[in-house]
TORPA-4810 file (N, C-alpha, C, O; in nm, 3 decimals):
<nodes>
NODE_1_-7.228_8.002_-3.125_-7.217_7.909_-3.240_-7.281_7.974_-3.362_-7.390_8.030_-3.351_X
NODE_2_-7.216_7.966_-3.478_-7.269_8.028_-3.597_-7.388_7.950_-3.649_-7.409_7.834_-3.612_X
NODE_3_-7.466_8.014_-3.736_-7.583_7.949_-3.795_-7.541_7.831_-3.881_-7.611_7.729_-3.886_X
NODE_4_-7.425_7.843_-3.950_-7.378_7.736_-4.036_-7.334_7.614_-3.957_-7.352_7.501_-4.002_X
NODE_5_-7.276_7.636_-3.840_-7.225_7.525_-3.761_-7.334_7.452_-3.684_-7.317_7.336_-3.647_X
NODE_6_-7.448_7.522_-3.658_-7.551_7.462_-3.574_-7.611_7.334_-3.631_-7.627_7.238_-3.556_X
NODE_7_-7.646_7.325_-3.763_-7.701_7.200_-3.817_-7.604_7.083_-3.802_-7.647_6.971_-3.774_X
NODE_8_-7.474_7.107_-3.819_-7.377_7.000_-3.804_-7.373_6.950_-3.661_-7.363_6.830_-3.637_X
NODE_9_-7.383_7.043_-3.566_-7.381_7.003_-3.425_-7.504_6.921_-3.390_-7.495_6.823_-3.316_X
NODE_10_-7.618_6.961_-3.445_-7.742_6.886_-3.420_-7.733_6.746_-3.478_-7.776_6.649_-3.416_X
NODE_11_-7.674_6.736_-3.599_-7.659_6.607_-3.664_-7.569_6.514_-3.583_-7.601_6.397_-3.564_X
NODE_12_-7.457_6.567_-3.534_-7.365_6.486_-3.455_-7.430_6.441_-3.325_-7.409_6.327_-3.282_X
NODE_13_-7.508_6.527_-3.263_-7.577_6.490_-3.140_-7.679_6.381_-3.165_-7.695_6.290_-3.084_X
NODE_14_-7.748_6.389_-3.279_-7.847_6.287_-3.312_-7.782_6.151_-3.335_-7.833_6.049_-3.289_X
NODE_15_-7.667_6.151_-3.406_-7.594_6.026_-3.432_-7.548_5.965_-3.301_-7.559_5.844_-3.282_X
NODE_16_-7.496_6.047_-3.211_-7.450_5.998_-3.082_-7.563_5.935_-3.003_-7.545_5.832_-2.938_X
NODE_17_-7.682_5.997_-3.010_-7.798_5.943_-2.938_-7.839_5.808_-2.993_-7.871_5.717_-2.918_X
NODE_18_-7.838_5.794_-3.127_-7.875_5.667_-3.190_-7.778_5.557_-3.152_-7.819_5.447_-3.117_X
NODE_19_-7.646_5.588_-3.158_-7.544_5.488_-3.124_-7.556_5.446_-2.979_-7.547_5.327_-2.948_X
NODE_20_-7.577_5.542_-2.890_-7.589_5.510_-2.748_-7.711_5.423_-2.722_-7.703_5.327_-2.645_X
NODE_21_-7.822_5.455_-2.785_-7.944_5.376_-2.769_-7.923_5.234_-2.818_-7.969_5.139_-2.754_X
NODE_22_-7.853_5.219_-2.931_-7.829_5.086_-2.987_-7.742_5.003_-2.895_-7.763_4.883_-2.878_X
NODE_23_-7.641_5.068_-2.835_-7.551_4.995_-2.745_-7.624_4.948_-2.620_-7.597_4.839_-2.569_X
NODE_24_-7.715_5.030_-2.570_-7.789_4.994_-2.450_-7.890_4.884_-2.480_-7.904_4.788_-2.404_X
NODE_25_-7.962_4.900_-2.593_-8.069_4.805_-2.626_-8.014_4.674_-2.676_-8.078_4.570_-2.657_X
NODE_26_-7.896_4.676_-2.742_-7.842_4.554_-2.801_-7.903_4.530_-2.936_-7.999_4.598_-2.973_X
NODE_27_-7.850_4.434_-3.013_-7.901_4.407_-3.147_-8.041_4.348_-3.141_-8.078_4.280_-3.045_X
NODE_28_-8.119_4.375_-3.248_-8.257_4.325_-3.252_-8.262_4.174_-3.252_-8.359_4.115_-3.204_X
NODE_29_-8.158_4.109_-3.303_-8.159_3.964_-3.314_-8.123_3.895_-3.183_-8.119_3.772_-3.176_X
NODE_30_-8.097_3.975_-3.076_-8.054_3.916_-2.951_-8.164_3.838_-2.881_-8.137_3.748_-2.802_X
NODE_31_-8.290_3.872_-2.912_-8.403_3.801_-2.850_-8.402_3.655_-2.893_-8.395_3.628_-3.013_X
NODE_32_-8.409_3.562_-2.800_-8.404_3.420_-2.836_-8.529_3.375_-2.911_-8.640_3.418_-2.878_X
NODE_33_-8.510_3.290_-3.010_-8.623_3.233_-3.082_-8.687_3.124_-2.997_-8.617_3.043_-2.936_X
NODE_34_-8.819_3.122_-2.993_-8.888_3.018_-2.917_-8.965_2.926_-3.011_-8.991_2.960_-3.127_X
NODE_35_-8.999_2.809_-2.959_-9.059_2.704_-3.042_-9.178_2.641_-2.973_-9.188_2.639_-2.850_X
NODE_36_-9.269_2.589_-3.055_-9.382_2.511_-3.005_-9.375_2.372_-3.066_-9.366_2.357_-3.188_X
NODE_37_-9.378_2.271_-2.980_-9.376_2.133_-3.028_-9.497_2.061_-2.973_-9.516_2.054_-2.851_X
NODE_38_-9.579_2.008_-3.060_-9.693_1.926_-3.020_-9.692_1.800_-3.108_-9.687_1.803_-3.231_X
NODE_39_-9.695_1.714_-3.049_-9.728_1.624_-2.944_-9.612_1.599_-2.851_-9.632_1.585_-2.730_X
NODE_40_-9.494_1.592_-2.901_-9.379_1.569_-2.815_-9.371_1.426_-2.764_-9.454_1.343_-2.800_X
NODE_41_-9.273_1.399_-2.680_-9.257_1.266_-2.623_-9.173_1.174_-2.709_-9.102_1.219_-2.799_X
NODE_42_-9.183_1.045_-2.681_-9.101_0.944_-2.751_-9.151_0.922_-2.893_-9.271_0.918_-2.919_X
NODE_43_-9.056_0.908_-2.986_-9.088_0.881_-3.126_-8.992_0.777_-3.182_-8.883_0.756_-3.128_X
NODE_44_-9.034_0.714_-3.290_-8.945_0.625_-3.365_-8.921_0.686_-3.502_-9.008_0.753_-3.558_X
NODE_45_-8.802_0.662_-3.555_-8.766_0.711_-3.688_-8.726_0.591_-3.773_-8.649_0.505_-3.729_X
NODE_46_-8.777_0.585_-3.894_-8.748_0.472_-3.983_-8.720_0.522_-4.124_-8.799_0.599_-4.180_X
NODE_47_-8.609_0.477_-4.182_-8.572_0.514_-4.319_-8.553_0.387_-4.401_-8.492_0.291_-4.354_X
NODE_48_-8.604_0.385_-4.522_-8.592_0.269_-4.610_-8.456_0.264_-4.680_-8.421_0.162_-4.740_X
NODE_49_-8.383_0.372_-4.674_-8.249_0.375_-4.733_-8.159_0.467_-4.653_-8.207_0.556_-4.583_X
NODE_50_-8.028_0.446_-4.664_-7.930_0.524_-4.589_-7.799_0.515_-4.665_-7.753_0.405_-4.696_X
NODE_51_-7.740_0.629_-4.696_-7.612_0.627_-4.768_-7.510_0.714_-4.698_-7.532_0.834_-4.677_X
NODE_52_-7.399_0.654_-4.661_-7.285_0.727_-4.608_-7.185_0.744_-4.722_-7.147_0.647_-4.786_X
NODE_53_-7.143_0.868_-4.746_-7.053_0.893_-4.859_-6.928_0.968_-4.815_-6.935_1.071_-4.748_X
NODE_54_-6.814_0.915_-4.854_-6.687_0.985_-4.840_-6.677_1.075_-4.963_-6.641_1.029_-5.071_X
NODE_55_-6.710_1.204_-4.946_-6.714_1.293_-5.062_-6.574_1.328_-5.112_-6.558_1.368_-5.228_X
NODE_56_-6.473_1.313_-5.028_-6.335_1.340_-5.070_-6.286_1.232_-5.166_-6.225_1.262_-5.269_X
NODE_57_-6.312_1.107_-5.131_-6.267_0.995_-5.213_-6.369_0.955_-5.319_-6.336_0.880_-5.411_X
NODE_58_-6.492_1.004_-5.306_-6.598_0.966_-5.399_-6.649_0.826_-5.375_-6.698_0.760_-5.467_X
NODE_59_-6.638_0.779_-5.250_-6.677_0.642_-5.214_-6.810_0.644_-5.140_-6.825_0.717_-5.042_X
NODE_60_-6.909_0.565_-5.186_-7.040_0.561_-5.123_-7.068_0.426_-5.060_-7.033_0.322_-5.116_X
NODE_61_-7.133_0.428_-4.945_-7.174_0.307_-4.876_-7.326_0.308_-4.859_-7.378_0.378_-4.773_X
NODE_62_-7.397_0.230_-4.941_-7.542_0.225_-4.929_-7.586_0.121_-4.825_-7.526_0.014_-4.813_X
NODE_63_-7.691_0.154_-4.753_-7.751_0.061_-4.657_-7.900_0.048_-4.688_-7.962_0.142_-4.739_X
NODE_64_-7.956_-0.068_-4.657_-8.096_-0.093_-4.690_-8.192_-0.017_-4.601_-8.299_0.024_-4.645_X
NODE_65_-8.155_0.003_-4.474_-8.248_0.067_-4.381_-8.174_0.128_-4.264_-8.059_0.094_-4.235_X
NODE_66_-8.242_0.220_-4.197_-8.188_0.281_-4.076_-8.305_0.311_-3.982_-8.416_0.339_-4.027_X
NODE_67_-8.279_0.305_-3.854_-8.384_0.331_-3.755_-8.325_0.405_-3.636_-8.204_0.398_-3.611_X
NODE_68_-8.410_0.474_-3.563_-8.364_0.547_-3.444_-8.480_0.565_-3.347_-8.597_0.557_-3.383_X
NODE_69_-8.443_0.590_-3.222_-8.540_0.625_-3.118_-8.504_0.764_-3.069_-8.388_0.795_-3.046_X
NODE_70_-8.606_0.847_-3.053_-8.582_0.985_-3.011_-8.692_1.034_-2.919_-8.792_0.966_-2.897_X
NODE_71_-8.670_1.154_-2.867_-8.771_1.216_-2.779_-8.770_1.366_-2.804_-8.665_1.429_-2.812_X
NODE_72_-8.892_1.423_-2.817_-8.909_1.566_-2.835_-8.968_1.628_-2.709_-9.055_1.569_-2.645_X
NODE_73_-8.920_1.747_-2.674_-8.980_1.820_-2.562_-9.115_1.876_-2.607_-9.122_1.943_-2.710_X
NODE_74_-9.223_1.852_-2.533_-9.352_1.908_-2.570_-9.374_2.045_-2.506_-9.319_2.074_-2.400_X
NODE_75_-9.453_2.129_-2.570_-9.492_2.254_-2.508_-9.470_2.376_-2.595_-9.435_2.365_-2.713_X
NODE_76_-9.490_2.494_-2.533_-9.476_2.622_-2.602_-9.359_2.701_-2.543_-9.314_2.674_-2.431_X
NODE_77_-9.311_2.798_-2.620_-9.202_2.887_-2.578_-9.078_2.807_-2.535_-9.013_2.839_-2.436_X
NODE_78_-9.049_2.704_-2.612_-8.934_2.619_-2.584_-8.808_2.675_-2.648_-8.814_2.742_-2.752_X
NODE_79_-8.696_2.648_-2.587_-8.568_2.679_-2.650_-8.543_2.577_-2.761_-8.584_2.462_-2.751_X
NODE_80_-8.475_2.622_-2.867_-8.443_2.528_-2.974_-8.328_2.436_-2.940_-8.311_2.332_-3.004_X
NODE_81_-8.249_2.472_-2.839_-8.134_2.391_-2.800_-8.178_2.261_-2.736_-8.253_2.263_-2.637_X
NODE_82_-8.133_2.149_-2.790_-8.169_2.017_-2.738_-8.319_2.001_-2.725_-8.368_1.942_-2.628_X
NODE_83_-8.394_2.052_-2.823_-8.539_2.035_-2.824_-8.576_1.888_-2.848_-8.687_1.845_-2.817_X
NODE_84_-8.482_1.814_-2.903_-8.500_1.670_-2.921_-8.370_1.597_-2.893_-8.262_1.656_-2.904_X
NODE_85_-8.379_1.471_-2.857_-8.260_1.388_-2.835_-8.279_1.254_-2.903_-8.390_1.199_-2.906_X
NODE_86_-8.171_1.202_-2.957_-8.172_1.068_-3.019_-8.098_0.974_-2.925_-7.979_0.990_-2.900_X
NODE_87_-8.169_0.875_-2.872_-8.111_0.785_-2.772_-8.058_0.655_-2.829_-7.979_0.586_-2.764_X
NODE_88_-8.101_0.620_-2.950_-8.055_0.496_-3.013_-8.063_0.510_-3.165_-8.153_0.578_-3.216_X
NODE_89_-7.970_0.446_-3.236_-7.970_0.452_-3.382_-7.904_0.327_-3.438_-7.817_0.268_-3.374_X
NODE_90_-7.945_0.287_-3.557_-7.887_0.168_-3.619_-7.904_0.173_-3.770_-7.992_0.242_-3.822_X
NODE_91_-7.818_0.099_-3.840_-7.831_0.079_-3.983_-7.820_-0.070_-4.013_-7.751_-0.143_-3.941_X
NODE_92_-7.886_-0.114_-4.118_-7.882_-0.256_-4.156_-7.861_-0.268_-4.307_-7.896_-0.179_-4.384_X
NODE_93_-7.804_-0.381_-4.345_-7.785_-0.410_-4.487_-7.686_-0.320_-4.556_-7.709_-0.278_-4.669_X
NODE_94_-7.574_-0.287_-4.487_-7.473_-0.199_-4.546_-7.365_-0.283_-4.616_-7.300_-0.366_-4.552_X
NODE_95_-7.347_-0.263_-4.744_-7.246_-0.341_-4.817_-7.208_-0.270_-4.946_-7.285_-0.192_-5.001_X
NODE_96_-7.086_-0.300_-4.993_-7.040_-0.248_-5.121_-6.935_-0.342_-5.178_-6.850_-0.392_-5.105_X
NODE_97_-6.942_-0.367_-5.307_-6.849_-0.456_-5.376_-6.839_-0.593_-5.309_-6.733_-0.656_-5.307_X
NODE_98_-6.951_-0.638_-5.254_-6.954_-0.770_-5.191_-6.906_-0.774_-5.048_-6.905_-0.880_-4.986_X
NODE_99_-6.864_-0.660_-4.994_-6.815_-0.654_-4.856_-6.923_-0.598_-4.763_-6.980_-0.492_-4.790_X
NODE_100_-6.949_-0.669_-4.655_-7.041_-0.620_-4.554_-6.971_-0.519_-4.465_-6.858_-0.541_-4.422_X
NODE_101_-7.037_-0.409_-4.438_-6.979_-0.302_-4.356_-7.074_-0.272_-4.241_-7.195_-0.263_-4.260_X
NODE_102_-7.019_-0.257_-4.122_-7.101_-0.224_-4.006_-7.080_-0.078_-3.968_-6.969_-0.024_-3.977_X
NODE_103_-7.188_-0.015_-3.925_-7.185_0.122_-3.876_-7.242_0.120_-3.735_-7.359_0.084_-3.716_X
NODE_104_-7.162_0.158_-3.637_-7.205_0.154_-3.498_-7.207_0.294_-3.439_-7.101_0.356_-3.425_X
NODE_105_-7.326_0.347_-3.404_-7.335_0.481_-3.345_-7.275_0.484_-3.204_-7.283_0.386_-3.130_X
NODE_106_-7.214_0.596_-3.169_-7.157_0.614_-3.036_-7.189_0.751_-2.980_-7.247_0.835_-3.048_X
NODE_107_-7.152_0.772_-2.854_-7.172_0.899_-2.784_-7.318_0.942_-2.782_-7.348_1.061_-2.795_X
NODE_108_-7.408_0.848_-2.768_-7.550_0.881_-2.754_-7.578_0.926_-2.611_-7.507_0.883_-2.520_X
NODE_109_-7.680_1.012_-2.588_-7.774_1.063_-2.690_-7.716_1.179_-2.771_-7.632_1.255_-2.723_X
NODE_110_-7.765_1.189_-2.895_-7.733_1.303_-2.980_-7.841_1.409_-2.958_-7.953_1.378_-2.918_X
NODE_111_-7.806_1.535_-2.985_-7.900_1.644_-2.959_-7.952_1.702_-3.091_-7.877_1.722_-3.186_X
NODE_112_-8.082_1.729_-3.093_-8.145_1.795_-3.208_-8.173_1.940_-3.169_-8.254_1.967_-3.080_X
NODE_113_-8.106_2.032_-3.237_-8.118_2.175_-3.206_-8.193_2.246_-3.318_-8.149_2.244_-3.433_X
NODE_114_-8.305_2.309_-3.286_-8.388_2.376_-3.384_-8.329_2.513_-3.416_-8.294_2.589_-3.325_X
NODE_115_-8.318_2.545_-3.546_-8.248_2.667_-3.586_-8.336_2.770_-3.656_-8.331_2.888_-3.623_X
NODE_116_-8.417_2.727_-3.752_-8.501_2.822_-3.826_-8.627_2.753_-3.874_-8.633_2.630_-3.886_X
NODE_117_-8.730_2.836_-3.902_-8.860_2.781_-3.941_-8.914_2.855_-4.062_-8.918_2.978_-4.063_X
NODE_118_-8.956_2.780_-4.163_-9.021_2.834_-4.282_-9.171_2.811_-4.267_-9.220_2.701_-4.292_X
NODE_119_-9.244_2.915_-4.225_-9.385_2.901_-4.195_-9.467_2.866_-4.320_-9.564_2.791_-4.311_X
NODE_120_-9.427_2.920_-4.435_-9.502_2.894_-4.559_-9.498_2.747_-4.597_-9.595_2.693_-4.651_X
NODE_121_-9.386_2.680_-4.569_-9.372_2.539_-4.604_-9.387_2.446_-4.484_-9.396_2.325_-4.501_X
NODE_122_-9.390_2.502_-4.363_-9.400_2.418_-4.244_-9.276_2.333_-4.224_-9.284_2.218_-4.181_X
NODE_123_-9.160_2.391_-4.257_-9.034_2.316_-4.252_-8.938_2.380_-4.151_-8.912_2.500_-4.156_X
NODE_124_-8.887_2.298_-4.061_-8.788_2.341_-3.963_-8.651_2.292_-4.004_-8.634_2.175_-4.040_X
NODE_125_-8.552_2.380_-3.999_-8.413_2.341_-4.021_-8.346_2.327_-3.885_-8.363_2.413_-3.798_X
NODE_126_-8.270_2.220_-3.866_-8.210_2.190_-3.737_-8.072_2.129_-3.755_-8.031_2.097_-3.867_X
NODE_127_-8.001_2.114_-3.645_-7.872_2.045_-3.648_-7.875_1.930_-3.549_-7.926_1.943_-3.438_X
NODE_128_-7.820_1.818_-3.590_-7.805_1.701_-3.503_-7.660_1.698_-3.461_-7.571_1.683_-3.545_X
NODE_129_-7.633_1.711_-3.331_-7.496_1.726_-3.284_-7.456_1.616_-3.185_-7.540_1.547_-3.128_X
NODE_130_-7.323_1.603_-3.168_-7.269_1.501_-3.077_-7.244_1.369_-3.145_-7.227_1.268_-3.077_X
NODE_131_-7.241_1.367_-3.278_-7.232_1.241_-3.352_-7.092_1.179_-3.345_-6.990_1.247_-3.347_X
NODE_132_-7.092_1.046_-3.335_-6.971_0.965_-3.345_-7.014_0.830_-3.401_-7.103_0.766_-3.347_X
NODE_133_-6.950_0.787_-3.510_-6.983_0.660_-3.574_-6.857_0.577_-3.590_-6.752_0.628_-3.631_X
NODE_134_-6.867_0.448_-3.559_-6.757_0.354_-3.582_-6.789_0.272_-3.705_-6.898_0.217_-3.717_X
NODE_135_-6.693_0.262_-3.797_-6.712_0.187_-3.922_-6.616_0.069_-3.925_-6.503_0.079_-3.878_X
NODE_136_-6.662_-0.043_-3.981_-6.575_-0.161_-3.990_-6.611_-0.246_-4.111_-6.728_-0.262_-4.146_X
NODE_137_-6.507_-0.299_-4.176_-6.522_-0.399_-4.283_-6.449_-0.523_-4.233_-6.329_-0.538_-4.259_X
NODE_138_-6.518_-0.613_-4.163_-6.453_-0.727_-4.098_-6.372_-0.815_-4.194_-6.268_-0.868_-4.154_X
NODE_139_-6.416_-0.830_-4.318_-6.350_-0.920_-4.412_-6.207_-0.879_-4.442_-6.123_-0.965_-4.472_X
NODE_140_-6.176_-0.751_-4.434_-6.040_-0.707_-4.464_-5.972_-0.638_-4.345_-5.860_-0.589_-4.355_X
NODE_141_-6.042_-0.637_-4.231_-5.986_-0.576_-4.112_-5.978_-0.425_-4.116_-5.894_-0.364_-4.050_X
NODE_142_-6.065_-0.363_-4.193_-6.068_-0.218_-4.206_-6.156_-0.156_-4.097_-6.269_-0.200_-4.076_X
NODE_143_-6.103_-0.055_-4.028_-6.181_0.017_-3.928_-6.157_0.167_-3.941_-6.051_0.211_-3.987_X
NODE_144_-6.256_0.246_-3.900_-6.245_0.391_-3.903_-6.355_0.449_-3.816_-6.449_0.379_-3.779_X
NODE_145_-6.343_0.576_-3.784_-6.450_0.645_-3.713_-6.484_0.773_-3.789_-6.399_0.834_-3.854_X
NODE_146_-6.611_0.813_-3.778_-6.656_0.941_-3.833_-6.695_1.029_-3.715_-6.776_0.990_-3.631_X
NODE_147_-6.638_1.148_-3.710_-6.660_1.240_-3.599_-6.643_1.382_-3.651_-6.634_1.404_-3.772_X
NODE_148_-6.639_1.480_-3.560_-6.629_1.618_-3.603_-6.488_1.667_-3.622_-6.439_1.673_-3.735_X
NODE_149_-6.421_1.702_-3.513_-6.288_1.762_-3.523_-6.174_1.666_-3.488_-6.058_1.698_-3.513_X
NODE_150_-6.206_1.551_-3.431_-6.105_1.451_-3.396_-6.174_1.317_-3.374_-6.296_1.311_-3.363_X
NODE_151_-6.094_1.210_-3.368_-6.149_1.075_-3.359_-6.239_1.055_-3.238_-6.340_0.984_-3.247_X
NODE_152_-6.204_1.118_-3.126_-6.283_1.101_-3.005_-6.340_1.233_-2.953_-6.364_1.248_-2.834_X
NODE_153_-6.361_1.328_-3.043_-6.415_1.458_-3.002_-6.564_1.450_-2.971_-6.616_1.529_-2.893_X
NODE_154_-6.634_1.354_-3.031_-6.779_1.337_-3.011_-6.853_1.466_-3.043_-6.946_1.503_-2.972_X
NODE_155_-6.813_1.534_-3.151_-6.880_1.658_-3.189_-6.913_1.664_-3.337_-6.919_1.772_-3.396_X
NODE_156_-6.935_1.548_-3.398_-6.982_1.546_-3.536_-7.122_1.604_-3.544_-7.196_1.602_-3.446_X
NODE_157_-7.159_1.655_-3.661_-7.292_1.715_-3.675_-7.348_1.693_-3.814_-7.274_1.672_-3.911_X
NODE_158_-7.479_1.698_-3.822_-7.551_1.690_-3.948_-7.658_1.798_-3.950_-7.719_1.828_-3.848_X
NODE_159_-7.680_1.858_-4.066_-7.793_1.948_-4.085_-7.912_1.864_-4.130_-7.898_1.776_-4.214_X
NODE_160_-8.029_1.893_-4.075_-8.150_1.818_-4.109_-8.268_1.913_-4.122_-8.264_2.027_-4.076_X
NODE_161_-8.373_1.864_-4.186_-8.499_1.938_-4.189_-8.611_1.846_-4.142_-8.606_1.724_-4.160_X
NODE_162_-8.714_1.907_-4.081_-8.835_1.832_-4.044_-8.954_1.902_-4.107_-8.971_2.023_-4.092_X
NODE_163_-9.038_1.825_-4.178_-9.155_1.879_-4.248_-9.282_1.836_-4.176_-9.309_1.717_-4.163_X
NODE_164_-9.359_1.933_-4.129_-9.480_1.901_-4.052_-9.581_1.819_-4.131_-9.638_1.723_-4.078_X
NODE_165_-9.603_1.855_-4.257_-9.706_1.790_-4.337_-9.680_1.642_-4.358_-9.772_1.561_-4.351_X
NODE_166_-9.555_1.606_-4.383_-9.521_1.467_-4.414_-9.465_1.390_-4.296_-9.453_1.267_-4.301_X
NODE_167_-9.431_1.461_-4.187_-9.367_1.399_-4.070_-9.238_1.328_-4.110_-9.210_1.217_-4.065_X
NODE_168_-9.160_1.394_-4.198_-9.034_1.337_-4.244_-8.916_1.422_-4.196_-8.918_1.545_-4.206_X
NODE_169_-8.815_1.355_-4.146_-8.690_1.420_-4.108_-8.585_1.378_-4.210_-8.558_1.259_-4.227_X
NODE_170_-8.526_1.475_-4.277_-8.433_1.449_-4.387_-8.296_1.506_-4.357_-8.284_1.623_-4.319_X
NODE_171_-8.191_1.426_-4.374_-8.056_1.475_-4.357_-8.015_1.553_-4.482_-8.058_1.522_-4.593_X
NODE_172_-7.931_1.655_-4.462_-7.884_1.738_-4.572_-7.737_1.710_-4.601_-7.660_1.674_-4.512_X
NODE_173_-7.698_1.727_-4.726_-7.561_1.699_-4.766_-7.465_1.813_-4.731_-7.344_1.795_-4.733_X
NODE_174_-7.519_1.929_-4.699_-7.436_2.042_-4.659_-7.480_2.093_-4.522_-7.591_2.064_-4.477_X
NODE_175_-7.392_2.168_-4.457_-7.428_2.227_-4.329_-7.386_2.146_-4.207_-7.405_2.191_-4.094_X
NODE_176_-7.330_2.027_-4.228_-7.284_1.945_-4.116_-7.133_1.936_-4.112_-7.064_1.997_-4.193_X
NODE_177_-7.084_1.859_-4.016_-6.939_1.839_-4.005_-6.910_1.697_-3.959_-6.923_1.665_-3.841_X
NODE_178_-6.872_1.612_-4.054_-6.830_1.475_-4.026_-6.706_1.445_-4.110_-6.705_1.466_-4.231_X
NODE_179_-6.602_1.395_-4.043_-6.480_1.356_-4.113_-6.434_1.219_-4.063_-6.471_1.176_-3.954_X
NODE_180_-6.353_1.152_-4.144_-6.300_1.021_-4.107_-6.168_1.035_-4.031_-6.084_1.118_-4.064_X
NODE_181_-6.154_0.950_-3.928_-6.031_0.950_-3.848_-5.996_0.806_-3.808_-6.076_0.714_-3.825_X
NODE_182_-5.875_0.790_-3.756_-5.832_0.663_-3.697_-5.854_0.546_-3.792_-5.912_0.444_-3.755_X
NODE_183_-5.807_0.562_-3.915_-5.829_0.461_-4.019_-5.718_0.355_-4.014_-5.599_0.388_-4.006_X
NODE_184_-5.759_0.228_-4.018_-5.665_0.117_-4.016_-5.709_0.008_-4.114_-5.826_-0.029_-4.118_X
NODE_185_-5.614_-0.041_-4.194_-5.639_-0.156_-4.279_-5.739_-0.137_-4.390_-5.802_-0.234_-4.433_X
NODE_186_-5.754_-0.016_-4.439_-5.857_0.010_-4.541_-5.800_0.023_-4.682_-5.865_0.078_-4.771_X
NODE_187_-5.679_-0.027_-4.702_-5.617_-0.039_-4.835_-5.602_0.095_-4.906_-5.593_0.100_-5.029_X
NODE_188_-5.599_0.204_-4.831_-5.580_0.334_-4.893_-5.703_0.389_-4.963_-5.695_0.493_-5.029_X
NODE_189_-5.817_0.320_-4.949_-5.939_0.363_-5.018_-5.996_0.490_-4.955_-6.054_0.575_-5.024_X
NODE_190_-5.979_0.503_-4.825_-6.024_0.622_-4.754_-5.907_0.673_-4.670_-5.816_0.598_-4.636_X
NODE_191_-5.910_0.803_-4.636_-5.799_0.863_-4.564_-5.848_0.949_-4.448_-5.962_0.996_-4.448_X
NODE_192_-5.759_0.968_-4.350_-5.790_1.055_-4.238_-5.822_1.196_-4.288_-5.751_1.252_-4.371_X
NODE_193_-5.930_1.253_-4.235_-5.971_1.387_-4.273_-6.069_1.393_-4.387_-6.120_1.501_-4.418_X
NODE_194_-6.097_1.279_-4.452_-6.197_1.278_-4.559_-6.332_1.326_-4.506_-6.373_1.290_-4.395_X
NODE_195_-6.401_1.407_-4.586_-6.533_1.457_-4.548_-6.641_1.353_-4.576_-6.639_1.286_-4.679_X
NODE_196_-6.735_1.341_-4.482_-6.841_1.242_-4.492_-6.978_1.311_-4.489_-6.999_1.405_-4.414_X
NODE_197_-7.070_1.262_-4.573_-7.209_1.307_-4.567_-7.299_1.185_-4.548_-7.260_1.072_-4.577_X
NODE_198_-7.419_1.211_-4.499_-7.518_1.104_-4.482_-7.647_1.146_-4.549_-7.695_1.258_-4.530_X
NODE_199_-7.704_1.057_-4.629_-7.830_1.083_-4.697_-7.935_0.983_-4.650_-7.918_0.862_-4.666_X
NODE_200_-8.044_1.034_-4.592_-8.152_0.948_-4.544_-8.275_1.033_-4.516_-8.263_1.149_-4.479_X
NODE_201_-8.392_0.973_-4.535_-8.518_1.039_-4.501_-8.594_0.949_-4.406_-8.628_0.836_-4.441_X
NODE_202_-8.622_0.999_-4.285_-8.684_0.919_-4.180_-8.831_0.958_-4.162_-8.865_1.076_-4.153_X
NODE_203_-8.916_0.857_-4.155_-9.055_0.878_-4.118_-9.061_0.884_-3.966_-9.012_0.793_-3.898_X
NODE_204_-9.120_0.990_-3.912_-9.128_1.010_-3.767_-9.267_0.971_-3.718_-9.368_1.019_-3.768_X
NODE_205_-9.269_0.883_-3.618_-9.397_0.835_-3.564_-9.392_0.830_-3.412_-9.296_0.777_-3.356_X
NODE_206_-9.494_0.885_-3.342_-9.608_0.958_-3.397_-9.568_1.093_-3.455_-9.463_1.149_-3.423_X
NODE_207_-9.654_1.143_-3.541_-9.628_1.267_-3.612_-9.615_1.384_-3.516_-9.691_1.395_-3.419_X
NODE_208_-9.517_1.472_-3.542_-9.496_1.591_-3.461_-9.529_1.717_-3.541_-9.522_1.718_-3.664_X
NODE_209_-9.563_1.823_-3.468_-9.581_1.953_-3.531_-9.488_2.051_-3.461_-9.499_2.075_-3.341_X
NODE_210_-9.395_2.107_-3.537_-9.296_2.200_-3.483_-9.315_2.336_-3.552_-9.313_2.345_-3.675_X
NODE_211_-9.333_2.441_-3.472_-9.352_2.574_-3.527_-9.274_2.677_-3.445_-9.232_2.650_-3.332_X
NODE_212_-9.255_2.796_-3.505_-9.191_2.907_-3.435_-9.243_3.036_-3.497_-9.248_3.043_-3.620_X
NODE_213_-9.281_3.137_-3.422_-9.270_3.143_-3.276_-9.381_3.064_-3.208_-9.387_3.059_-3.086_X
</nodes>
């Protein structure tokens, strides 16, 4: 091998070694993220306001209050998947333009999956999955469901954050997937496939501390 060709051969051999090592070791992000939750156990969630909005139609449904019952897994080195579950949920005082509207949660329990942690702010970002909501306006015979990919898919989701300092769980307007389906008698005000968001901030009691790693 000539002197000129030798550096190129060494370079190619080095690249091959790096690629082979990477393939064997796998990506650095492959290691699962672990979580610590203290106190854990059963909790109650209470919000003084709750708004469901059809962002496609620009239609908002305000409610006076919302409540839920949930449970967090306690301990260290926990998986973020289903680190919490919501076993019951309700809303009260939902009305618009003089019409009372009911929202009935379905497909419980819902799962709370922990995704990322901001240590500087003590804030965890998570997803609430498995959502299914039935909506009704009895006065006009209007009914609909909010779900993920289909009326009975039971895979609706919301993005949420939990803040350790305030013990507040807040729903986010982006990052989730809820759409309206199976609409009947709603006077054309809402349509199948309309995107839905939920805005609410829940006080969590007793207070939890969620950190990672």
